[in-house]
TORLOLUM-763415 format. One record per residue (C-alpha): residue number from 1; residue in one letter; z negated, x negated, y negated. Coordinates in steps of 0.1 Angstrom, whole numbers, plus 5000, padded with zeros to 4 digits. Layout:
<pts>
PT resi resn    z    x    y
PT  NUM    A    Z    X    Y
...
</pts>
This chain:
<pts>
PT resi resn    z    x    y
PT    1    X 5000 5000 5000
PT    2    X 5010 4986 4966
PT    3    X 4986 4990 4938
PT    4    X 4998 4996 4902
PT    5    X 4984 4975 4874
PT    6    X 4963 4994 4849
PT    7    X 4978 4993 4815
PT    8    X 4954 4991 4785
PT    9    X 4954 4984 4748
PT   10    X 4922 4963 4751
PT   11    X 4925 4926 4750
PT   12    X 4913 4909 4782
PT   13    X 4904 4874 4791
PT   14    X 4919 4853 4819
PT   15    X 4899 4848 4851
PT   16    X 4865 4831 4843
PT   17    X 4872 4807 4872
PT   18    X 4896 4789 4848
PT   19    X 4865 4775 4832
PT   20    X 4866 4751 4861
PT   21    X 4903 4744 4860
PT   22    X 4910 4740 4823
PT   23    X 4885 4712 4817
PT   24    X 4898 4694 4848
PT   25    X 4934 4697 4835
PT   26    X 4925 4682 4802
PT   27    X 4907 4653 4818
PT   28    X 4937 4646 4841
PT   29    X 4961 4648 4811
PT   30    X 4940 4622 4792
PT   31    X 4933 4600 4822
PT   32    X 4955 4570 4811
PT   33    X 4938 4568 4777
PT   34    X 4903 4573 4793
PT   35    X 4910 4545 4819
PT   36    X 4923 4523 4791
PT   37    X 4891 4527 4771
PT   38    X 4870 4520 4802
PT   39    X 4890 4488 4812
PT   40    X 4892 4475 4776
PT   41    X 4855 4480 4770
PT   42    X 4845 4464 4803
PT   43    X 4867 4434 4799
PT   44    X 4855 4427 4764
PT   45    X 4818 4432 4772
PT   46    X 4817 4463 4750
PT   47    X 4807 4499 4756
PT   48    X 4839 4511 4771
PT   49    X 4821 4533 4796
PT   50    X 4803 4551 4769
PT   51    X 4836 4559 4751
PT   52    X 4851 4571 4783
PT   53    X 4821 4594 4790
PT   54    X 4824 4608 4754
PT   55    X 4862 4613 4759
PT   56    X 4856 4632 4792
PT   57    X 4830 4654 4774
PT   58    X 4855 4661 4746
PT   59    X 4882 4670 4772
PT   60    X 4858 4694 4789
PT   61    X 4849 4711 4757
PT   62    X 4886 4715 4748
PT   63    X 4893 4729 4782
PT   64    X 4866 4755 4779
PT   65    X 4879 4765 4744
PT   66    X 4913 4773 4759
PT   67    X 4896 4800 4780
PT   68    X 4875 4814 4752
PT   69    X 4905 4815 4728
PT   70    X 4931 4830 4751
PT   71    X 4934 4868 4757
PT   72    X 4961 4891 4769
PT   73    X 4969 4928 4773
PT   74    X 4994 4949 4791
PT   75    X 5006 4981 4774
PT   76    X 5032 5006 4785
PT   77    X 5057 4989 4762
PT   78    X 5046 4952 4760
PT   79    X 5030 4923 4776
PT   80    X 5011 4902 4750
PT   81    X 4992 4869 4750
PT   82    X 4970 4857 4721
PT   83    X 4958 4822 4719
PT   84    X 4945 4796 4694
PT   85    X 4913 4789 4675
PT   86    X 4923 4777 4640
PT   87    X 4959 4790 4642
PT   88    X 4963 4823 4662
PT   89    X 4995 4828 4680
PT   90    X 5006 4860 4697
PT   91    X 5035 4860 4722
PT   92    X 5049 4895 4729
PT   93    X 5074 4904 4756
PT   94    X 5088 4939 4758
PT   95    X 5085 4953 4793
PT   96    X 5120 4965 4794
PT   97    X 5132 4930 4786
PT   98    X 5114 4914 4816
PT   99    X 5139 4896 4838
PT  100    X 5117 4873 4859
PT  101    X 5081 4870 4870
PT  102    X 5072 4837 4886
PT  103    X 5039 4833 4904
PT  104    X 5027 4797 4909
PT  105    X 4995 4784 4925
PT  106    X 4985 4748 4923
PT  107    X 4960 4732 4946
PT  108    X 4929 4740 4924
PT  109    X 4943 4775 4918
PT  110    X 4946 4782 4955
PT  111    X 4911 4768 4962
PT  112    X 4897 4793 4936
PT  113    X 4920 4822 4946
PT  114    X 4940 4821 4913
PT  115    X 4977 4822 4904
PT  116    X 4996 4815 4872
PT  117    X 5021 4842 4861
PT  118    X 5051 4833 4840
PT  119    X 5071 4862 4826
PT  120    X 5107 4855 4814
PT  121    X 5132 4876 4794
PT  122    X 5162 4854 4801
PT  123    X 5166 4843 4765
PT  124    X 5163 4808 4751
PT  125    X 5151 4796 4785
PT  126    X 5161 4759 4778
PT  127    X 5137 4758 4749
PT  128    X 5110 4776 4768
PT  129    X 5111 4805 4744
PT  130    X 5111 4840 4756
PT  131    X 5086 4831 4783
PT  132    X 5050 4842 4785
PT  133    X 5024 4824 4806
PT  134    X 4991 4838 4820
PT  135    X 4972 4808 4834
PT  136    X 4956 4822 4854
PT  137    X 4948 4855 4871
PT  138    X 4933 4862 4905
PT  139    X 4960 4860 4932
PT  140    X 4958 4897 4940
PT  141    X 4961 4907 4903
PT  142    X 4990 4883 4899
PT  143    X 5009 4898 4928
PT  144    X 5003 4933 4916
PT  145    X 5014 4924 4881
PT  146    X 5047 4909 4895
PT  147    X 5054 4941 4914
PT  148    X 5045 4963 4885
PT  149    X 5067 4945 4859
PT  150    X 5097 4942 4882
PT  151    X 5095 4974 4902
PT  152    X 5079 4998 4879
PT  153    X 5084 5033 4892
PT  154    X 5085 5065 4871
PT  155    X 5052 5076 4886
PT  156    X 5036 5044 4876
PT  157    X 5050 5047 4841
PT  158    X 5035 5082 4837
PT  159    X 5001 5070 4850
PT  160    X 5001 5041 4827
PT  161    X 5011 5062 4797
PT  162    X 4985 5088 4805
PT  163    X 4956 5063 4802
PT  164    X 4966 5039 4774
PT  165    X 4929 5031 4765
PT  166    X 4916 5025 4800
PT  167    X 4888 5000 4804
PT  168    X 4898 4965 4814
PT  169    X 4876 4967 4844
PT  170    X 4890 5000 4857
PT  171    X 4902 5002 4892
PT  172    X 4939 5000 4899
PT  173    X 4958 5032 4900
PT  174    X 4969 5040 4936
PT  175    X 5005 5050 4943
PT  176    X 5013 5086 4953
PT  177    X 5003 5098 4987
PT  178    X 5028 5090 5014
PT  179    X 5042 5060 4997
PT  180    X 5049 5030 5020
PT  181    X 5051 4993 5014
PT  182    X 5085 4980 5003
PT  183    X 5106 4971 5032
PT  184    X 5119 4935 5033
PT  185    X 5146 4917 5053
PT  186    X 5142 4880 5059
PT  187    X 5174 4861 5051
PT  188    X 5163 4825 5055
PT  189    X 5132 4805 5065
PT  190    X 5123 4768 5064
PT  191    X 5129 4751 5097
PT  192    X 5114 4718 5108
PT  193    X 5148 4701 5113
PT  194    X 5156 4706 5076
PT  195    X 5131 4678 5068
PT  196    X 5158 4652 5078
PT  197    X 5175 4661 5045
PT  198    X 5145 4650 5025
PT  199    X 5154 4613 5022
PT  200    X 5189 4621 5009
PT  201    X 5177 4642 4979
PT  202    X 5166 4610 4961
PT  203    X 5138 4629 4944
PT  204    X 5115 4600 4951
PT  205    X 5132 4582 4922
PT  206    X 5112 4605 4900
PT  207    X 5080 4594 4917
PT  208    X 5089 4558 4911
PT  209    X 5094 4565 4874
PT  210    X 5061 4584 4871
PT  211    X 5042 4556 4888
PT  212    X 5059 4530 4867
PT  213    X 5052 4549 4835
PT  214    X 5015 4555 4844
PT  215    X 5009 4518 4852
PT  216    X 5028 4508 4820
PT  217    X 5007 4531 4799
PT  218    X 4974 4520 4816
PT  219    X 4983 4483 4810
PT  220    X 4993 4489 4774
PT  221    X 4963 4510 4764
PT  222    X 4938 4489 4784
PT  223    X 4953 4455 4773
PT  224    X 4954 4444 4809
PT  225    X 4973 4413 4819
PT  226    X 4986 4420 4854
PT  227    X 4995 4383 4858
PT  228    X 4958 4376 4861
PT  229    X 4951 4402 4888
PT  230    X 4946 4384 4922
PT  231    X 4968 4406 4944
PT  232    X 4996 4407 4918
PT  233    X 4995 4369 4915
PT  234    X 4998 4364 4952
PT  235    X 5027 4388 4954
PT  236    X 5045 4371 4926
PT  237    X 5039 4337 4941
PT  238    X 5053 4349 4975
PT  239    X 5083 4366 4958
PT  240    X 5093 4337 4936
PT  241    X 5093 4313 4966
PT  242    X 5124 4332 4980
PT  243    X 5160 4325 4973
PT  244    X 5179 4349 4950
PT  245    X 5198 4368 4977
PT  246    X 5166 4372 4996
PT  247    X 5148 4385 4965
PT  248    X 5175 4410 4959
PT  249    X 5175 4422 4995
PT  250    X 5136 4425 4995
PT  251    X 5136 4445 4963
PT  252    X 5164 4469 4976
PT  253    X 5147 4473 5010
PT  254    X 5112 4481 4995
PT  255    X 5128 4505 4970
PT  256    X 5148 4523 4997
PT  257    X 5118 4527 5019
PT  258    X 5095 4538 4991
PT  259    X 5121 4563 4977
PT  260    X 5129 4577 5012
PT  261    X 5092 4582 5021
PT  262    X 5085 4597 4986
PT  263    X 5116 4620 4988
PT  264    X 5106 4633 5022
PT  265    X 5071 4639 5012
PT  266    X 5082 4656 4980
PT  267    X 5107 4678 5000
PT  268    X 5079 4689 5024
PT  269    X 5055 4697 4996
PT  270    X 5081 4715 4974
PT  271    X 5099 4735 5000
PT  272    X 5073 4739 5028
PT  273    X 5068 4776 5039
PT  274    X 5101 4785 5022
PT  275    X 5113 4821 5027
PT  276    X 5141 4841 5012
PT  277    X 5138 4879 5016
PT  278    X 5156 4909 5004
PT  279    X 5135 4939 4993
PT  280    X 5144 4976 4993
PT  281    X 5140 4978 4955
PT  282    X 5172 4956 4952
PT  283    X 5156 4922 4947
PT  284    X 5157 4888 4964
PT  285    X 5123 4871 4967
PT  286    X 5119 4834 4971
PT  287    X 5085 4818 4981
PT  288    X 5080 4781 4987
PT  289    X 5055 4752 4985
PT  290    X 5027 4738 5005
PT  291    X 5001 4725 4980
PT  292    X 5016 4743 4950
PT  293    X 5031 4777 4959
PT  294    X 5057 4794 4939
PT  295    X 5072 4829 4941
PT  296    X 5104 4839 4923
PT  297    X 5121 4873 4922
PT  298    X 5158 4877 4915
PT  299    X 5173 4912 4908
PT  300    X 5205 4917 4928
PT  301    X 5220 4938 4901
PT  302    X 5219 4907 4878
PT  303    X 5235 4884 4904
PT  304    X 5269 4873 4894
PT  305    X 5276 4847 4920
PT  306    X 5264 4816 4938
PT  307    X 5267 4778 4935
PT  308    X 5269 4755 4966
PT  309    X 5259 4720 4955
PT  310    X 5266 4689 4977
PT  311    X 5254 4656 4962
PT  312    X 5271 4626 4976
PT  313    X 5242 4615 4999
PT  314    X 5235 4650 5010
PT  315    X 5272 4656 5017
PT  316    X 5272 4626 5040
PT  317    X 5248 4643 5063
PT  318    X 5265 4677 5060
PT  319    X 5238 4692 5038
PT  320    X 5240 4714 5007
PT  321    X 5219 4734 4982
PT  322    X 5224 4770 4973
PT  323    X 5216 4784 4938
PT  324    X 5221 4818 4923
PT  325    X 5244 4824 4893
PT  326    X 5224 4852 4876
PT  327    X 5214 4865 4842
PT  328    X 5177 4861 4831
PT  329    X 5170 4829 4850
PT  330    X 5169 4793 4839
PT  331    X 5200 4774 4848
PT  332    X 5197 4751 4878
PT  333    X 5183 4717 4869
PT  334    X 5167 4690 4888
PT  335    X 5160 4686 4925
PT  336    X 5142 4719 4928
PT  337    X 5170 4737 4909
PT  338    X 5147 4757 4887
PT  339    X 5141 4794 4894
PT  340    X 5176 4801 4906
PT  341    X 5173 4783 4939
PT  342    X 5182 4804 4969
PT  343    X 5181 4776 4996
PT  344    X 5167 4741 4994
PT  345    X 5187 4711 5008
PT  346    X 5196 4724 5043
PT  347    X 5226 4723 5067
PT  348    X 5258 4733 5048
PT  349    X 5264 4760 5075
PT  350    X 5231 4776 5066
PT  351    X 5239 4775 5029
PT  352    X 5273 4792 5035
PT  353    X 5257 4818 5058
PT  354    X 5230 4827 5032
PT  355    X 5256 4828 5004
PT  356    X 5276 4854 5024
PT  357    X 5244 4875 5028
PT  358    X 5235 4875 4991
PT  359    X 5269 4881 4976
PT  360    X 5273 4918 4972
PT  361    X 5311 4920 4977
PT  362    X 5317 4890 4998
PT  363    X 5342 4896 5027
PT  364    X 5330 4890 5062
PT  365    X 5364 4874 5070
PT  366    X 5361 4836 5065
PT  367    X 5396 4834 5050
PT  368    X 5387 4859 5023
PT  369    X 5351 4849 5017
PT  370    X 5345 4832 4984
PT  371    X 5323 4806 5000
PT  372    X 5347 4796 5028
PT  373    X 5382 4806 5016
PT  374    X 5408 4779 5012
PT  375    X 5413 4765 4977
PT  376    X 5445 4758 4958
PT  377    X 5450 4721 4950
PT  378    X 5458 4710 4915
PT  379    X 5490 4690 4920
PT  380    X 5501 4654 4913
PT  381    X 5495 4656 4876
PT  382    X 5457 4661 4882
PT  383    X 5458 4633 4907
PT  384    X 5473 4609 4882
PT  385    X 5448 4619 4856
PT  386    X 5419 4612 4880
PT  387    X 5432 4577 4887
PT  388    X 5441 4570 4851
PT  389    X 5406 4579 4839
PT  390    X 5389 4559 4866
PT  391    X 5410 4528 4862
PT  392    X 5408 4531 4824
PT  393    X 5370 4531 4823
PT  394    X 5368 4503 4849
PT  395    X 5393 4482 4828
PT  396    X 5372 4487 4796
PT  397    X 5340 4476 4813
PT  398    X 5357 4446 4829
PT  399    X 5372 4436 4796
PT  400    X 5339 4438 4778
PT  401    X 5322 4416 4805
PT  402    X 5350 4391 4803
PT  403    X 5346 4389 4765
PT  404    X 5309 4384 4768
PT  405    X 5314 4357 4795
PT  406    X 5339 4339 4773
PT  407    X 5321 4340 4740
PT  408    X 5284 4346 4748
PT  409    X 5280 4327 4781
PT  410    X 5273 4358 4803
PT  411    X 5270 4349 4840
PT  412    X 5304 4349 4857
PT  413    X 5291 4370 4886
PT  414    X 5289 4401 4863
PT  415    X 5327 4404 4858
PT  416    X 5335 4391 4893
PT  417    X 5313 4418 4908
PT  418    X 5329 4444 4885
PT  419    X 5364 4433 4896
PT  420    X 5354 4435 4932
PT  421    X 5344 4471 4928
PT  422    X 5379 4482 4919
PT  423    X 5386 4496 4955
PT  424    X 5354 4517 4951
PT  425    X 5367 4531 4918
PT  426    X 5399 4541 4936
PT  427    X 5379 4558 4964
PT  428    X 5359 4577 4938
PT  429    X 5390 4589 4920
PT  430    X 5406 4600 4952
PT  431    X 5374 4619 4962
PT  432    X 5373 4636 4928
PT  433    X 5408 4648 4932
PT  434    X 5401 4661 4967
PT  435    X 5372 4681 4953
PT  436    X 5393 4699 4928
PT  437    X 5404 4734 4938
PT  438    X 5403 4770 4928
PT  439    X 5409 4805 4943
PT  440    X 5407 4842 4934
PT  441    X 5395 4862 4963
PT  442    X 5375 4893 4970
PT  443    X 5369 4899 4933
PT  444    X 5355 4864 4928
PT  445    X 5367 4834 4909
PT  446    X 5361 4803 4930
PT  447    X 5362 4768 4915
PT  448    X 5352 4734 4929
PT  449    X 5349 4700 4913
PT  450    X 5328 4668 4913
PT  451    X 5324 4638 4936
PT  452    X 5289 4623 4931
PT  453    X 5278 4659 4931
PT  454    X 5304 4683 4944
PT  455    X 5299 4719 4933
PT  456    X 5316 4751 4944
PT  457    X 5309 4782 4924
PT  458    X 5319 4817 4933
PT  459    X 5317 4838 4901
PT  460    X 5321 4876 4902
PT  461    X 5351 4885 4880
PT  462    X 5333 4916 4867
PT  463    X 5307 4892 4852
PT  464    X 5334 4873 4832
PT  465    X 5333 4883 4795
PT  466    X 5360 4859 4782
PT  467    X 5382 4829 4788
PT  468    X 5386 4796 4771
PT  469    X 5416 4773 4776
PT  470    X 5411 4737 4764
PT  471    X 5438 4710 4763
PT  472    X 5431 4675 4752
PT  473    X 5459 4652 4739
PT  474    X 5464 4637 4774
PT  475    X 5462 4670 4791
PT  476    X 5490 4684 4769
PT  477    X 5512 4654 4778
PT  478    X 5507 4663 4815
PT  479    X 5509 4701 4809
PT  480    X 5474 4705 4822
PT  481    X 5445 4726 4809
PT  482    X 5408 4733 4816
PT  483    X 5401 4770 4820
PT  484    X 5365 4781 4813
PT  485    X 5353 4815 4825
PT  486    X 5326 4826 4800
PT  487    X 5297 4847 4814
PT  488    X 5262 4857 4805
PT  489    X 5249 4843 4838
PT  490    X 5239 4808 4849
PT  491    X 5254 4780 4827
PT  492    X 5273 4806 4806
PT  493    X 5306 4790 4815
PT  494    X 5323 4777 4846
PT  495    X 5354 4755 4845
PT  496    X 5386 4752 4865
PT  497    X 5395 4716 4856
PT  498    X 5429 4700 4851
PT  499    X 5449 4730 4863
PT  500    X 5485 4737 4855
PT  501    X 5487 4757 4823
PT  502    X 5508 4785 4839
PT  503    X 5483 4787 4867
PT  504    X 5454 4789 4843
PT  505    X 5470 4818 4825
PT  506    X 5477 4835 4858
PT  507    X 5441 4831 4869
PT  508    X 5427 4845 4837
PT  509    X 5451 4875 4837
PT  510    X 5444 4883 4874
PT  511    X 5407 4878 4871
PT  512    X 5402 4903 4842
PT  513    X 5434 4925 4841
PT  514    X 5443 4935 4806
PT  515    X 5419 4912 4787
PT  516    X 5446 4886 4779
PT  517    X 5476 4910 4775
PT  518    X 5476 4910 4737
PT  519    X 5474 4872 4735
PT  520    X 5501 4867 4761
PT  521    X 5524 4892 4745
PT  522    X 5519 4876 4711
PT  523    X 5525 4841 4726
PT  524    X 5559 4854 4740
PT  525    X 5569 4867 4706
PT  526    X 5559 4834 4689
PT  527    X 5579 4814 4715
</pts>
C-alpha cells in the first residue's frame, strides 16, 4: 500500500538525525586544512593540535547551524526549501514542473535510516539551477515523497487540497480502499559477470586525481617536505637506481594496476544492486549503488530515444553503456552518465536488448530496429576528410616539435616518437570513418560517430523541433554538411556528421515531413 505525503503550509525541519551527519560532513570537507594545521603546528613545536581542535569545534557548530536554518514545506502547488542565517534563500519548485525526483543514501544516511531527495524541473540543469535538495528525510518519507510528486493521483490531490493546514506531524493519508501497489516489470538487473567491464571504464583515473590532489593540498598547507619522509626517501632511492626504460615500465605498470583495481572497485560500489524496472504508471525506475544508493525515475512519455556508448577500451571487450535521451534530466556526463543512465557498462548485447524494451515504437525486427538496423555509410568524401584532418593535426604537431628541437634543443626522441605514431593516426582516421553512419527507420533518426568513444543515438522523429545544416569552408569544397537534429531532450542537438548535402536535405525532409518545404521551395526558386 502506497501512502500519500501530507501537504501542509507549515514550514518543517529536516530529520533531526542530520545533527549527526551535518557536522561530520563539515569536518570531512575541511579535513585537509585541519590536518595541515596539525602537522604544521607539531613540526614547529607550536600548538597545532589546539588549532585543529578549535577548527573541528567550529565545523561542528557550522554543521548544526545548517540544520537549524533549513526548513521546507510541501503545498498542493509548490515544494519549497528555505535556508540561510544571515541571508535567507527560498527555493521554490512548482509541483506541475517536477520532472525528476532522485533519492540518494550515502553510508551515514543508510546507517541512520535517512535519504537525500533532489527534485528537478529539467531547466538549467548544467548550472544546478531548477533543482531543490532535501538533505535529508527519513528513508520512508523520501520514498513516499518521490511517489507523490511523480505519480500524484486525483484522489491524492483532492486529499491534499482539503487539508492545506495539516499539522507537520500528522499521519500520512491512506489511499482509497481497494488500491494496490503499483505493478513493476524488471527489465534488467546487475549480474556478477558484468564486473569484468570495471577495469575498462577507466574511472580509476578520477581516484588517482583525487588522491594526488588531496596529498598535494595536505603537503602545501602543512609545509611538509615529502623528501624527508623515510618511506618516500627509500622509494625514490630505489626508483632512481633503475634505467630510464625500466623506470617508465615501472610507472606504467603501477599506474595500470592501480587504475584497474580502483576502476573495478568503483564499478562495484557505483552499480552494485543495479535494477531497471518499468512501472504501471508509465515510468522507468533505476536503482543502484552498494554504499551509496541512488534511485532515479524517468517518465516514459518524456523519453525521446536512447544512446548506446562504446568507449574504445569497453568496445574492445564487447561492452557498452545505455543512456536515455529524455527531457527533464541532466545530459549524460562522466562515468556514471548522470541521471539518464539506463544500463551501466555491460555486454553490448544486453544494452541492445534493453534499448529495444524501453523504446516505445522500436520494431522487433532486427533489420528495422533503431538500435540494430544497418546504417548508410558517408561516402569517399567523408573518408578523405577524416584522413586529411588526422594527418593535418599530426603534421602540425610534428612540425612544432621539430622546430623546438632545432632552435630550443628539445630532445630528439619527442619528434621521433611522434613520427613513429603516424600509422596509429591512420588507424584512428579509418576507425572514425567506419563509425560514421545514419539511418531513418521505425520513426527514429539514427546517427553514429566517434572512435575513442563511439556513440549511436536513436532519436524519435516526433521529438525533433528543428534542423540545422552547417557547412565549413572545407565541407563546401567536398559538398558535405553536418546535419543537426534539434530537440528538447538530452543534449538538445544530435549530429549527422559529414554527410552529403543532398542526403542531409532528404533526411530532414523525411524525418519531419512538411517542416522544410517552404525553405526547399524557396531554394529551388533562388537556384
